[in-house]
N, C-alpha and C positions, 0 to 999 in steps of 0.2 A: 420466508427468508430466514437465513441462519447466519449469525455473526460468529466467526471463529478465527483462531490464529492462522496466519499465513503458513502454507506448506510448500516445500520446494517445487512440487508439481504445479503450483499456481503461477510460477514466475512469468512465463510468456503471457498468460492471460492478464496478469496484474499490470505488466508494462503496457499492454494493449489498452487496458482500462485507463491508466494514467494518461496515455496519449489521447484517448477519446475525450477525457475530461480536461484536456489542455493543461495538465499539471507538470509536464516535462519542460525543460529549458535546454537549449543547445549546449550550455556550459556544464550541465549536470548529466552524468550518465546514469539513467535509472537502474540499470543492471548492477552498477557499483553501489548505488544507494541501498539496494536490497542486500547485497553482500555485506556491506558495512553494518547494517542494522542487525543482521543475523549473527554477527560475531559478538556484538555487545548485549543487545536486549531484544532478541527476535520476538519475544512474547508481546512486544508493543506494536507489532505490525499485524493489523487486523484486516480481514476482508469480510464482506457480506456476500453470501451466495444465494441465488434463487434459481430454481429450475435448472441446476447444473452449471450455471454461469456466474462469474463474479460480477456483481452489480454495484458494489461500493467498497471503499477503502479508507483506511486511516492509519497513519504512522505516527505514533506518539514518541516523544523524547523527554528525557529528564537529564539535566546537567548537574544535579545534586542540589540545586537551589530553585531553578525554574523548570516548568514543564511546558511543552508546546506540542502542537499537532501539525504535521506536514502531510502532503499527499492525501488530503481529505477530499474525497470526490464521490459522486454518485452518477452512474451512467444516465445519460439524458432520457433514455426510455423509461426510467424509474422516477 
C-alpha cells in the first residue's frame, strides 16, 4: 500500500470510495468538496492505493487555529 497526495485522475474513484465508506451526505456534493480542497490546500487530501485501486482516504483541514480530518475512510475489503 502506498499513501500519496490526491491526483485529479483519482477523482471518480475517490468519490466512489467515499460513497462505499458511507462518508457522503445528500446536502454535501463530494465533487465540490474536492474542488474546494484543491483550491486552498490540496496537499491535505491524501489517498492510499493498493494494487492499482484506492483503498483509503483522508482529508485534513486547518483553520489557522484548529485542525481536523474529514472523509476518513478505509474500504471494507481492507
